[in-house]
C-alpha positions as CSV (number, residue, x, y, z in Angstrom):
1,M,13.0,-22.8,-13.3
2,S,10.5,-23.6,-15.1
3,T,7.5,-22.0,-16.7
4,L,4.9,-24.6,-14.4
5,L,7.2,-24.5,-11.5
6,K,7.3,-20.1,-11.7
7,R,3.4,-20.7,-11.9
8,N,2.7,-22.8,-9.9
9,T,5.1,-20.8,-7.2
10,L,3.5,-17.8,-7.4
11,I,0.1,-19.4,-7.0
12,F,1.2,-21.2,-3.4
13,A,2.4,-17.3,-2.4
14,L,-1.1,-15.7,-3.6
15,V,-3.2,-19.2,-1.8
16,I,-0.8,-17.9,1.5
17,L,-1.2,-14.1,1.4
18,I,-5.4,-14.6,1.2
19,I,-5.4,-16.8,3.7
20,A,-2.9,-14.6,6.4
21,F,-4.9,-11.9,5.3
22,S,-8.1,-13.5,6.1
23,G,-6.9,-14.9,9.1
24,L,-5.8,-11.4,10.4
25,S,-9.3,-9.9,9.2
26,F,-10.4,-11.7,11.7
27,F,-8.6,-12.0,13.9
28,I,-9.2,-8.4,14.2
29,A,-12.8,-8.5,13.9
30,Q,-12.6,-10.6,17.2
31,H,-10.1,-7.8,19.0
32,P,-10.2,-4.6,17.3
33,I,-8.5,-3.2,20.6
34,F,-5.0,-5.0,20.9
35,D,-2.4,-5.0,23.7
36,F,0.1,-5.8,21.1
37,D,-0.4,-2.8,18.8
38,I,-0.8,-0.6,21.6
39,K,2.4,-0.8,23.0
40,T,3.9,-0.6,19.3
41,S,2.5,2.0,18.9
42,L,3.4,4.0,22.0
43,F,7.1,2.7,21.3
44,I,7.5,4.3,17.9
45,Q,5.8,7.2,19.9
46,K,8.0,7.3,22.4
47,H,10.9,10.2,20.9
48,H,8.4,12.5,18.8
49,A,9.8,16.3,17.7
50,D,7.5,18.7,15.8
51,W,10.5,18.3,12.8
52,L,9.6,14.2,12.6
53,D,5.7,14.9,12.8
54,K,6.1,17.2,9.0
55,V,8.3,14.2,8.0
56,M,6.3,11.6,8.6
57,L,3.1,14.0,7.3
58,A,5.1,14.1,4.3
59,I,5.8,10.6,3.4
60,S,1.8,10.1,4.0
61,F,0.9,12.7,1.7
62,F,0.5,10.8,-1.7
63,G,-2.2,8.3,0.4
64,E,-3.7,11.6,1.3
65,L,-7.3,12.4,-0.6
66,P,-7.0,13.7,-3.6
67,Y,-4.0,13.5,-3.7
68,S,-3.5,10.0,-4.0
69,L,-6.5,9.9,-6.8
70,L,-4.6,12.3,-8.8
71,S,-1.2,10.6,-7.7
72,V,-2.5,8.1,-9.9
73,V,-4.4,9.6,-12.8
74,I,-1.1,12.2,-13.6
75,V,1.5,8.7,-13.9
76,G,-1.2,7.0,-15.5
77,A,-1.7,9.8,-18.1
78,I,2.3,10.9,-18.6
79,F,2.9,6.8,-19.2
80,Y,-0.3,7.1,-21.6
81,W,1.3,10.4,-23.1
82,K,4.9,8.7,-23.3
83,K,3.4,5.8,-25.7
84,Y,3.2,3.3,-23.2
85,K,-0.1,3.8,-23.9
86,R,-1.1,0.0,-21.8
87,E,1.0,0.9,-19.3
88,G,-0.8,4.4,-18.5
89,I,-4.2,1.9,-18.7
90,F,-2.9,-0.8,-16.4
91,M,-2.1,2.5,-13.6
92,W,-5.3,3.7,-13.6
93,S,-7.2,0.7,-13.2
94,V,-5.0,1.1,-10.0
95,L,-7.9,3.0,-9.0
96,L,-10.0,0.4,-9.1
97,S,-8.4,-0.7,-5.0
98,G,-10.3,2.0,-3.6
99,L,-13.4,0.2,-3.7
100,I,-11.7,-2.4,-2.4
101,I,-10.6,-1.1,0.6
102,L,-13.8,0.9,1.3
103,G,-15.8,-2.5,1.3
104,I,-13.3,-4.3,3.5
105,K,-13.5,-1.0,6.1
106,N,-16.9,-1.5,6.0
107,I,-17.0,-5.2,7.3
108,I,-14.3,-5.1,9.8
109,N,-15.5,-2.1,10.9
110,R,-12.6,-1.3,13.9
111,P,-12.2,2.0,14.4
112,R,-9.1,4.6,14.4
113,P,-6.8,4.9,17.3
114,T,-7.8,7.2,20.1
115,S,-6.2,10.1,22.4
116,F,-6.3,7.4,25.4
117,Y,-4.3,4.8,24.0
118,V,-2.0,7.3,21.6
119,R,-0.3,10.8,20.3
120,L,-2.7,12.0,17.3
121,V,-0.8,13.9,14.6
122,E,-3.5,13.0,11.9
123,V,-7.0,12.5,12.7
124,N,-8.9,10.2,10.1
125,R,-12.4,9.9,9.7
126,F,-12.5,6.5,8.0
127,Q,-12.4,2.6,9.7
128,S,-9.2,1.2,10.6
129,Y,-8.6,-1.4,9.1
130,P,-6.8,-2.5,6.6
131,S,-4.6,0.8,6.5
132,G,-5.9,2.3,3.0
133,H,-2.2,4.8,2.8
134,V,0.1,1.3,3.3
135,L,-1.8,-0.5,0.7
136,S,-2.0,2.0,-1.9
137,Y,1.6,2.3,-1.4
138,T,2.8,-1.1,-2.3
139,L,0.5,-1.5,-5.2
140,F,1.0,1.8,-6.7
141,F,4.4,2.4,-5.6
142,G,5.2,-1.6,-6.1
143,F,4.0,-1.3,-9.5
144,L,5.9,1.4,-10.1
145,I,8.9,-0.7,-9.7
146,I,7.7,-3.1,-11.9
147,L,7.5,-0.4,-14.5
148,M,10.7,0.6,-14.2
149,N,12.5,-2.5,-14.2
150,T,10.5,-3.6,-17.5
151,L,10.5,-0.8,-19.8
152,K,14.0,-0.3,-20.8
153,G,13.3,2.3,-23.3
154,I,12.8,5.0,-20.1
155,P,16.9,6.4,-19.8
156,R,18.5,4.1,-16.8
157,A,19.2,7.6,-14.5
158,T,14.8,8.0,-14.2
159,R,14.6,3.8,-13.7
160,I,16.7,4.0,-11.0
161,I,15.6,7.7,-8.8
162,F,12.1,6.2,-9.2
163,T,12.9,3.1,-8.0
164,Y,14.9,3.6,-5.1
165,L,12.0,6.4,-4.0
166,S,8.9,4.3,-4.5
167,A,10.7,1.7,-1.8
168,F,11.8,4.4,0.0
169,L,8.3,5.2,0.9
170,I,6.9,1.1,0.9
171,I,9.4,0.5,3.6
172,T,8.4,3.6,5.1
173,I,4.8,4.2,4.7
174,A,3.9,1.9,8.0
175,P,5.9,3.1,10.3
176,S,4.5,7.0,9.1
177,R,1.0,6.1,10.1
178,I,2.0,4.7,13.7
179,Y,3.4,7.9,14.1
180,L,1.0,9.8,13.3
181,G,-1.5,7.6,15.4
182,A,-3.5,6.9,12.5
183,H,-3.3,3.2,12.2
184,W,-2.9,0.2,14.5
185,F,0.6,-1.9,13.5
186,T,-1.7,-4.8,12.1
187,D,-3.0,-1.9,10.1
188,T,-0.5,-1.9,8.2
189,V,0.2,-5.2,8.3
190,G,-3.3,-6.0,6.6
191,G,-3.1,-3.4,4.2
192,F,1.0,-4.7,2.7
193,L,-0.9,-8.0,2.6
194,L,-4.0,-6.7,0.7
195,G,-1.4,-4.6,-1.4
196,L,0.7,-7.7,-2.7
197,I,-3.0,-9.8,-3.3
198,C,-3.8,-7.0,-5.7
199,L,-0.7,-6.5,-7.2
200,F,-0.9,-10.5,-8.1
201,P,-3.9,-9.7,-10.5
202,L,-2.8,-6.5,-12.1
203,C,0.8,-8.5,-13.1
204,Y,-0.5,-10.9,-14.2
205,F,-3.0,-10.2,-16.9
206,Y,0.1,-6.8,-17.7
207,F,3.0,-9.9,-18.6
208,K,0.3,-12.1,-19.7
209,K,-0.9,-9.6,-22.8
210,K,2.0,-8.5,-22.7
211,M,4.0,-11.8,-24.0
212,A,0.5,-12.4,-25.9
């Protein structure tokens, strides 16, 4: 595949993601309580237990303040300390997504699920849409996966472990947020789409500067 075709394909994918996120955001702004969301939450919460509550809370751990900030700062510092200074700086730039998520949350202003509709294991203070946990996991762990498959100087075993661990957290964060009663299904979809949208420019500037 030629470089031009690859670039056009990526641009097309980014446009589709932006359109999908914009359409979903508009729909949620008009329909903050959505029947499909309620049914999905009840289905996921149908089987629950104390041990499962703890597992789901553990999965969400890296998205809780201040641990979400500390995770990015520490991982970026490790890259920087290990002579991967550019990677450390780009990893720190993930923190800018916090401003994006807060801005969109305030614009859409969707309330969190309440005990009237679902079982609440975790109570949150900020607006519901989109899910900040899903966004941060998609962006942070997604970029970490890319780095683990790009930096061949890192031991292979380390790259494999962090790739699979990151993939596991990206896959499980959405159902964990719904299970905990912290988000609706569409919140997690919005967070995933926005995470991918944010990942595009991060990777673009990282690889562009790297190849320059």
